[in-house]
C-alpha positions in Angstrom: -71.7 259.5 -13.1 -74.5 262.0 -13.8 -75.6 261.6 -17.5 -74.8 265.2 -18.3 -71.2 264.7 -17.3 -70.1 262.0 -19.7 -69.9 261.1 -23.3 -70.0 257.5 -24.5 -66.8 257.1 -26.5 -66.5 253.3 -26.9 -69.5 251.0 -26.5 -69.7 247.4 -25.4 -68.9 245.0 -28.3 -66.5 244.6 -31.2 -64.3 247.6 -31.9 -60.9 248.5 -33.3 -58.4 248.9 -30.4 -56.9 252.4 -30.1 -53.6 250.8 -29.1 -53.2 247.7 -31.3 -55.4 248.8 -34.3 -56.7 245.3 -34.3 -60.3 244.2 -33.8 -61.1 243.2 -30.2 -64.1 242.8 -28.0 -64.6 245.7 -25.6 -66.1 244.2 -22.5 -67.3 247.5 -21.0 -68.1 251.1 -21.9 -65.7 254.0 -22.1 -67.4 257.1 -20.7 -65.3 260.3 -21.3 -65.5 262.9 -18.6 -63.2 265.5 -17.0 -60.5 264.3 -14.6 -61.9 264.4 -11.1 -65.5 263.7 -12.0 -67.1 261.6 -9.3 -67.7 257.9 -10.0 -70.7 256.3 -8.1 -71.3 252.7 -7.1 -74.0 251.2 -9.4 -75.4 249.1 -6.5 -74.8 248.1 -2.9 -71.8 245.8 -2.5 -68.4 245.0 -1.1 -65.2 246.3 -2.5 -63.2 243.3 -3.6 -60.3 245.3 -5.1 -59.1 248.9 -5.1 -55.8 249.8 -6.6 -53.6 248.9 -9.5 -53.4 245.2 -10.6 -49.8 243.9 -10.8 -48.4 243.8 -14.3 -46.6 240.6 -13.6 -49.9 238.9 -12.9 -51.9 240.1 -15.9 -51.2 242.8 -18.5 -54.9 242.8 -19.4 -56.0 243.9 -15.9 -52.9 246.1 -15.3 -53.8 248.2 -18.3 -56.9 249.6 -16.5 -54.6 251.5 -14.2 -56.2 252.4 -10.9 -59.3 250.2 -10.7 -62.2 249.6 -8.3 -64.0 246.3 -8.3 -67.3 245.8 -6.4 -69.0 242.5 -5.7 -72.7 242.8 -5.6 -74.1 239.8 -3.6 -72.1 237.3 -5.7 -74.5 238.0 -8.6 -72.7 240.9 -10.4 -69.3 242.5 -10.3 -68.8 246.0 -11.5 -65.4 247.3 -12.6 -64.4 250.9 -12.7 -61.1 251.5 -14.6 -58.6 254.3 -15.3 -59.5 256.1 -12.0 -57.6 259.1 -10.9 -58.5 259.0 -7.2 -59.8 256.0 -5.3 -62.2 256.9 -2.4 -62.8 253.5 -0.8 -60.7 250.5 0.3 -60.8 246.8 -0.1 -63.4 245.0 2.1 -65.5 248.2 2.6 -69.2 248.0 2.2 -70.6 250.6 -0.3 -74.1 251.8 -1.1 -75.6 252.6 -4.4 -74.8 256.1 -5.4 -71.8 256.4 -3.1 -68.7 258.0 -4.6 -66.0 255.2 -5.0 -63.5 257.0 -7.2 -62.9 259.9 -9.6 -62.4 259.8 -13.4 -58.8 259.7 -14.6 -56.5 258.5 -17.3 -54.3 255.9 -15.7 -53.1 252.7 -17.4 -53.7 252.3 -21.1 -55.8 255.4 -21.8 -56.1 257.8 -24.6 -57.9 260.5 -22.5 -59.7 261.1 -19.2 -62.5 258.5 -19.0 -64.1 255.8 -17.0 -64.0 252.2 -18.2 -67.2 250.7 -16.8 -67.7 247.0 -16.9 -70.4 244.7 -15.5 -69.9 240.9 -15.1 -72.8 238.6 -14.4 -72.7 235.3 -12.5 -76.4 234.5 -13.2 -76.2 232.1 -16.1 -73.2 230.0 -15.2 -72.0 230.2 -11.5 -68.4 231.2 -11.2 -68.1 232.4 -14.8 -68.7 236.2 -14.4 -69.5 236.9 -18.0 -69.2 240.5 -19.3 -72.6 241.9 -20.2 -73.6 245.2 -21.8 -73.4 247.7 -18.8 -75.6 250.4 -20.3 -78.6 249.1 -18.4 -76.7 249.6 -15.1 -75.8 253.2 -15.4 -77.4 255.3 -12.7 -79.7 258.2 -13.7 -79.6 257.5 -17.4 -82.8 256.8 -19.4 -82.4 254.6 -22.4 -85.1 254.1 -25.0 -87.2 250.8 -24.7 -85.6 249.5 -27.9 -82.1 250.2 -26.7 -82.9 248.5 -23.3 -84.1 245.3 -25.1 -81.0 245.2 -27.3 -78.6 245.7 -24.4 -80.2 243.0 -22.2 -79.5 240.4 -24.9 -75.8 241.3 -25.3 -73.1 239.4 -23.4 -69.6 238.3 -24.1 -70.2 234.6 -23.4 -69.7 233.6 -27.0 -66.3 235.2 -27.2 -63.5 232.9 -26.0 -60.7 235.5 -25.9 -61.7 237.4 -22.8 -59.6 236.8 -19.7 -61.5 235.6 -16.6 -61.6 237.7 -13.5 -58.6 237.3 -11.2 -59.5 235.7 -7.8 -58.8 239.0 -6.0 -61.6 240.6 -8.0 -64.2 238.0 -6.8 -63.1 237.7 -3.1 -65.4 240.3 -1.5 -62.3 241.7 0.2 -61.5 238.9 2.5 -57.9 238.4 3.6 -54.9 240.5 2.6 -53.7 240.6 -1.0 -49.9 240.4 -0.9 -47.3 241.2 -3.5 -45.5 238.0 -4.2 -42.1 239.7 -4.7 -42.1 242.0 -1.6 -44.7 240.6 0.7 -46.3 244.0 1.0 -50.0 244.4 1.5 -52.0 246.0 -1.3 -55.5 247.5 -0.9 
């Protein structure tokens, strides 16, 4: 999103959950913006998931409502949650700066915002550890001090985060079927 269209309302790291009122580790950023504001791909990649994750498979991923997940050359995965409208489909190649969705308030959400999360596979293959995503926001200039701090922050020391579902890592190969009804999901 253009930097003049969002307000950082919840940073990466420990916070008090607005729903449970308990301390939890926020693995992304919450960027408040008006409903319908375009969301852009942070880098080239392949859409591995686009839609709503089934509640029966994971409440933690379901609570993001409409979500877009992009695999960037098996090195990074970006997650865009609480989307209003999804503009791409599973398996589609996307380019940096391409509109992939619009800001919304789906799932567990207190207002219209984007939950933006970056997972890195660089340190431990297959792990996809959450890292501070502020360094991956397009068109936003952070101070040198903030950049150094952000590059050192990951969630690897926190044992309570749920790993990515296989559907989020797949690069869009093969259909994802609902176990109950056998219907194809995007």
